C-alpha positions in Angstrom: 123.6 76.5 114.0 123.8 79.4 110.9 121.9 82.6 112.5 122.5 85.8 109.6 121.4 88.8 112.0 119.5 91.5 109.7 122.8 93.6 110.1 124.8 91.5 108.7 123.0 90.4 105.6 125.7 92.5 103.3 129.4 90.9 105.1 127.2 87.3 104.7 126.5 88.5 101.0 130.3 89.1 100.2 131.7 86.1 102.4 129.6 82.9 103.5 126.5 82.6 101.3 128.4 81.0 98.8 128.6 78.2 100.6 125.6 77.5 101.5 122.6 75.6 100.1 119.7 76.1 101.6 118.7 79.5 102.9 115.3 80.6 104.8 114.8 84.4 104.9 111.6 85.8 107.5 110.9 88.7 109.2 108.1 91.6 109.0 109.5 93.7 106.8 108.2 91.3 103.6 110.4 94.0 101.1 113.8 93.4 102.6 112.7 89.6 102.6 112.2 90.0 99.0 114.7 91.9 98.1 117.7 90.0 99.7 116.6 87.3 98.5 116.7 88.5 95.2 120.4 89.8 96.3 120.9 86.3 97.2 119.9 84.4 94.2 122.0 86.9 91.5 125.2 85.9 93.8 125.1 82.3 93.1 126.3 82.5 88.9 122.7 80.8 87.8 120.9 82.4 84.9 117.5 84.3 86.1 115.9 84.3 83.3 116.4 80.7 82.2 113.1 78.7 82.8 115.2 75.5 83.3 117.2 76.7 85.6 115.3 78.6 88.4 111.9 77.0 89.4 109.7 79.1 91.8 106.7 78.1 93.6 103.9 79.2 96.3 104.3 77.7 99.6 100.7 78.0 99.9 99.9 75.4 96.5 102.4 72.7 98.3 101.2 69.1 97.6 103.7 68.1 100.3 106.6 67.7 100.6 107.3 66.2 97.4 106.6 68.7 95.4 109.3 70.7 97.1 111.9 67.8 97.6 111.5 66.4 93.8 112.1 70.0 92.1 115.6 70.6 94.5 116.8 66.3 93.1 115.7 67.2 89.5 118.3 67.3 87.5 119.0 70.5 85.3 118.2 69.8 81.5 120.7 71.7 80.4 123.3 70.4 83.9 124.5 73.7 85.9 123.2 74.4 89.6 119.3 74.8 90.3 118.1 77.2 92.3 114.6 76.4 93.8 113.1 79.4 94.8 110.4 79.8 97.5 107.9 82.4 98.1 104.7 83.4 100.6 106.1 80.9 103.5 104.5 80.8 107.3 103.4 78.1 108.7 103.2 75.2 106.1 103.9 71.8 107.0 105.1 70.2 104.1 107.3 73.0 103.8 108.9 72.7 106.8 109.3 68.8 105.9 110.9 69.7 103.0 113.5 71.5 104.8 114.5 69.3 107.6 114.7 66.2 105.3 117.1 68.7 102.8 119.0 69.8 106.0 119.7 66.1 107.0 121.4 66.0 103.3 122.0 68.8 101.2 121.8 69.1 97.8 125.0 69.3 95.9 123.3 70.3 92.3 121.0 72.8 93.6 119.8 75.3 96.0 116.6 76.5 97.7 115.7 80.2 99.2 112.6 80.0 101.5 111.2 83.3 101.4 108.8 84.0 104.5 107.1 86.0 106.7 107.3 87.0 110.4 107.8 83.7 112.1 107.4 83.6 115.8 110.4 81.9 117.3 109.7 78.4 118.0 107.8 78.5 115.4 107.8 75.3 113.1 109.9 76.2 109.7 111.8 79.0 112.1 113.0 76.6 114.5 115.0 73.9 111.7 116.2 77.4 110.3 117.8 77.8 113.2 118.8 74.7 114.8 120.7 73.1 111.6 124.3 73.5 111.0 123.6 73.5 107.3 120.7 76.1 106.7 121.5 79.9 106.1 118.3 81.9 108.4 118.3 85.6 107.4 116.1 87.6 110.2 115.3 90.7 108.3 113.9 93.5 110.2 113.0 96.9 109.4 116.2 99.3 108.6 117.3 101.4 111.7 118.5 105.0 111.4 122.1 103.8 110.3 120.3 101.8 107.9 117.9 104.7 106.3 120.8 107.3 105.4 123.3 104.9 103.5 120.1 103.6 101.6 119.3 107.0 100.7 123.2 107.7 99.8 123.1 104.9 97.8 120.3 105.9 95.8 120.7 109.3 95.3 124.3 109.6 94.9 123.9 106.4 92.0 121.8 109.4 90.3 124.5 112.4 91.2 122.9 113.9 94.1 122.9 115.3 97.4 120.9 116.6 100.1 120.8 118.8 102.6 120.6 118.4 106.0 117.2 118.9 106.3 116.1 117.4 103.6 117.7 114.3 104.9 116.4 114.3 108.2 112.6 115.0 106.9 113.2 112.1 104.5 114.9 109.7 106.7 111.3 110.3 108.8 109.8 109.4 105.7 111.4 106.1 105.3 111.2 103.0 106.4 108.7 99.7 107.5 109.4 98.4 104.1 112.8 98.5 101.5 110.9 98.2 98.9 108.5 100.7 99.2 111.6 103.0 101.0 114.1 102.6 98.1 110.7 103.0 95.5 110.2 106.2 96.8 114.2 107.2 96.9 114.0 106.1 93.3 110.9 108.6 92.9 112.4 111.9 94.5 115.6 110.9 92.2 114.1 111.0 88.9 111.9 114.3 90.3 114.8 115.6 90.9 117.1 115.2 87.9 119.4 117.7 86.8 119.5 119.2 89.9 122.8 119.4 92.0 120.7 119.4 95.6 117.7 117.7 96.8 116.2 119.6 99.6 113.1 119.5 102.3 110.4 121.4 99.7 111.3 118.5 97.0 111.1 115.8 99.6 107.8 117.2 101.3 107.0 117.6 97.0 107.0 114.2 96.0 108.0 111.8 98.9 104.7 109.4 100.7 105.6 108.3 103.9 106.9 104.7 102.8 106.3 103.1 106.8 103.6 106.1 108.1 101.3 107.8 106.1 99.7 105.3 105.2 99.6 104.2 108.5 98.6 107.7 110.2 95.9 108.0 107.7 94.4 104.5 108.8 95.4 105.4 113.1 93.4 109.5 111.9 90.5 107.8 110.2 89.9 105.1 113.3 90.1 108.4 115.4 87.6 110.4 112.9 85.2 108.0 112.6 85.7 107.6 108.6 85.1 104.0 107.5 85.7 105.0 104.0 89.0 106.4 104.5 89.5 103.2 106.7 89.3 101.2 104.5 90.9 103.5 101.5 94.1 103.5 103.4 93.9 99.8 104.6 94.4 99.0 100.8 96.8 100.8 100.5 98.7 99.3 102.8 98.1 96.0 102.1 99.7 96.9 98.6 102.4 97.8 99.7 102.8 94.7 101.7 103.0 96.5 105.1 102.0 94.0 107.7 98.5 94.9 109.1 100.2 94.3 112.3 101.7 97.5 112.4 98.7 99.9 112.5 97.4 97.9 115.3 100.5 99.2 116.9 100.3 102.8 115.9 96.7 102.5 116.8 97.4 101.1 120.4 100.2 103.6 121.1 97.7 106.3 119.8 95.1 105.0 122.6 97.8 105.5 124.9 98.8 108.7 124.7 95.4 109.6 124.6 94.4 107.9 127.7 97.7 109.8 129.3 96.3 113.5 127.3 92.1 112.6 128.1 93.9 112.0 132.2 95.9 115.2 132.2 92.6 117.1 131.1 90.7 115.2 133.5 93.3 116.7 135.9 94.0 119.5 135.4 91.3 121.1 133.5 93.2 122.8 130.5 91.5 122.2 127.2 92.4 119.7 124.4 94.3 122.2 122.8 96.2 122.8 125.9 96.9 119.1 126.7 98.3 118.5 122.6 100.2 121.4 123.0 102.5 120.1 126.1 102.1 116.5 125.9 102.0 115.8 121.9 105.8 116.9 121.7 106.1 113.8 118.6 102.5 114.6 116.7 103.3 115.5 113.4 101.6 118.5 112.6 99.3 117.8 110.8 97.7 115.3 113.4 97.4 117.6 116.1 94.0 118.9 115.3 92.4 115.5 114.7 94.1 114.3 117.8 92.4 116.9 119.7 89.3 116.7 118.3 89.3 112.7 119.3 90.3 113.9 123.7 87.4 116.3 123.2 84.8 113.4 122.3 86.5 110.5 123.8 86.4 110.3 127.7 88.9 108.1 130.2 86.8 105.1 130.6 85.6 104.7 127.0 89.4 105.7 125.4 90.7 102.1 128.0 88.3 100.0 127.1 89.3 100.9 123.1 92.9 99.9 124.6 91.7 96.1 125.9 90.1 95.4 122.6 93.2 96.6 120.5 95.7 94.5 122.9 93.5 91.8 122.7 93.6 91.9 119.0 97.2 92.0 118.2 97.3 88.7 120.5 94.5 87.1 118.5 96.2 88.4 114.9 99.9 86.5 116.3 98.2 83.3 117.4 96.6 83.4 113.9 98.6 84.9 111.2 96.4 83.7 108.9 94.2 85.8 109.7 95.7 88.4 110.6 94.4 91.1 108.0 90.8 90.5 108.7 90.9 90.4 111.8 92.9 93.7 112.2 90.5 95.5 109.9 87.1 93.7 112.0 88.3 95.6 115.0 89.7 98.6 113.4 86.7 99.2 112.4 84.5 98.6 115.2 86.8 101.2 117.0 85.9 103.3 114.1 82.1 102.8 114.3 83.0 103.8 118.1 84.4 106.9 117.1 81.6 108.0 114.0 78.8 107.7 117.6 81.1 109.9 119.3 
């Protein structure tokens, strides 16, 4: 059993990765999955630009377990180690069978990297990775505060930049959710501040989009406003950035739970929506408070609880039918958006 927890990856890469031939990377942060797979591939000493040494496969196009086994067992044209790199894995039976066969008898002249999405506990592919000693099973979860701070320090120091405490706080709030998106935002900020010594808060506000939350918040706000076009636009940005649509459902659920508490307070104390948002909306960004205040005026307690039920059911459906996740999310968020528009 060779599980590598998300925070253990750096030490694993330096100390232990070389002894393994088979790697399974999975988790909700698809940018981090991709980045770590690339780091692993670069550590093997295999020329990644050599098409005879590196074979990249799409999990969705695999024709049975044999297609993976044939590539792994094929001898390279010019000798040396070979890398087979499978992307986009989820619940493919062929890939699970191939990994199980290879785990029982690891290849001597090849390495296999499998990039997967957010595999549930007990998923067949994840189970093979977690129960076999010959497979390094690497979890990839979104960066915590410590990880984000380290990412900020690494990217900005490489660009010769320092950052003020206020700017750092604002920047860390804006990052997370997807490692690749966060890194891209930091590089964009570094380019914007080229020639400066210190990154200040205005620089962050002026150039950094919220790699984890702005598009998600845009989607939630579109639902509250009843703006279907804005919702579809936000969802397109989310899909393009490879942010899991499930995160939008979670954010929308939290927002309606907060609305439920606020609406109950309004009805019990006879306060205005503005007063309730001021007292109970401390976690809200100041730009979002008017949107939430407007929603409170139009949504009743029973209606909010009805939509909470819809959101909870959608979360269950999207987890149990991951192949339909995106369409389920958009369909149900559009339904709530239409209800908002009617109100």
